[in-house]
N, C-alpha and C positions, 0 to 999 in steps of 0.2 A: 811039492805036493804036501809035505808035512806041515809047512807053515800055513798053507791054505786051510787045512783042517783046523789048526789052532785058531786061525782068524775067524772061521765060521763058528767054532764053538764059543769064542769070546763074544761074537755078535749075538748068538742065541742066548747066552747067559745074561748079556746086557738087556736084551728085550724082556726076558723073563723077570729080571729084577725090576725093571721099570714098570712092568704091567702088574706086578704083585705088590708093589709098595703101596702104603696107605696114601690116599689122596691128600694133597696139600691144601685143604679147604679150611677156612676158619670155622671154629665151633660157634654155632649160633647162640645168642643169648636171648633172654626173654624179659619182658617187663611184667610188673605186678598186675594181676588181673582185676578187672572190674566187670562183673558179670550181670547181664540182663538178657538171657537167651530166649529165643522164640523160634518157632518153626517158620520156615520161609514160605510165604504164600504168594510172593510177588515175582521175584527175580531169581530163578534157578541158575542164571548165568554167573552169579557171583561165586557159587560153589558148583562146578559143572558136573560132578559125578552122580551117578544114578544109584537107586536102591540096590541093584545087582552089584555095583562096585562095593558098596558098604558090606554086603553079604560076603564077598570074596575077601575083603580085608580082615574079616573076623579070624581068618587063619593066622594072621600076623600079630594078634594081641590076645592076652588072657581074657576070659569071659567072666564078668561079674555075674552074680546070681540073677537069673531072670533077664539077661540082656536081650534087648529087642532092637532090631534094625528100624530106624526111622525112615518113613516114606519120603520125607522132604528134608532138605538141608536145615541144620540148626543155625540160625543167625544170632550172634551174640556180640555184646559190646566188650571190647578188649583193647587196651592201649596198643596202638600201632597195628591193629589187625589188618588194615588195608596194606601196609608194608609187608606183613607176613604173607598175605595172600599173593602179592606180586612176587615175592621171593620164592614162594611155593607154587608158581604158575603151572608147572608140569606135575605137581603132586597128585596122588590119588587120595580122595577124601572119603571118609566114612562117618556116619552119624548114628548114634546109639542112645538107648535109654536104659537105666537100671532102677530098680525099686528100693534103693538104699540111699541114705543121706550122702551128700557130696564128700564129707570128710572120710567116711567109711570107704567109699568107692576110690577116692584118691589114695588112701593107705593101701588098699588092695592092689591097685595098679603099680604103685611105687615098689611094693614088695615083689610082685610077680613078673614084672617086665624083664628083669635081668636073668630070671631063671630059664632053664631049658623047658620047652624047645624054642623059646623066643630069643634068648641070649642078647638082649638089647643092653648096651652100656649107657647108663645115665650120664648125661653131660650137663644137665641143668634141671632144677626143679624149683618152682615157686609155688608156695602154698599160703593161702589166706582164707579168711572166712567167706569171701566172695567166690572163690574157686581155686583151682590148681592148674598148672601146666607143667608137663614134663617133656624134656627133649632128650631123645635117645639116638644112639648110633649103633649099627650092627655090622657084622662081617659080610653082609650082602651089599655093602656100600650104600646103605640107605639111612637117611635121617627120618626119624619118626617123632612127630609132635603129637601130644595127647593133651587136650584141654578137658577138664572135668569140672562141670559147673552145675549148680542146683537148678532144677526146673522151676520157673517163676510161679507156677500155679500150685506147686506142692514141694516144699523144701525137703521133704523126705524122699524125693526122687531126684535122679541126677541125669544130666546129658553128658555124653562122651563124644568128643569130636576128634577125629584122627586124620592126620595128613602124613603121607609117606612120600618122600622125595628121594629118588635114586641118584647117586653121584656117578657121573660118567667118567671113566678113566680112559684117557687116550693112550693107545699103544701103537 
């Protein structure tokens, strides 16, 4: 009877350890940006999430001054964006606009993403005159990609594109 108790305890501890350990997934990397964003007027299937999804994702990111949810997805040129979209097939997407220049908005997000209540750990950041992309990981087992690109009609305004992908841990 005593050995059965120990065997059960050992099994339970093994399961707990397996389920709480960090996932063994490679950290994604990013290419340098080339940005020519536009609002999507043709194919919302490329980026499937709705305005309601963008509104709900605002809880997961800091808010730049005057942030506005975009009614339509922002389509932008980016090296290997098609690959990223495929990799992030189950991701939740959000599209926003801010009334500050891209460099200012990029600095804001890079500073505030790691702070509470967001607590995102930066794993990669690429910043250039054409735009920025940050890749973060957090304790909710989620990868968060944030692209920050200038709006083509007004470089004093910025688009923010967010994709959040949850890592499933098998237990």
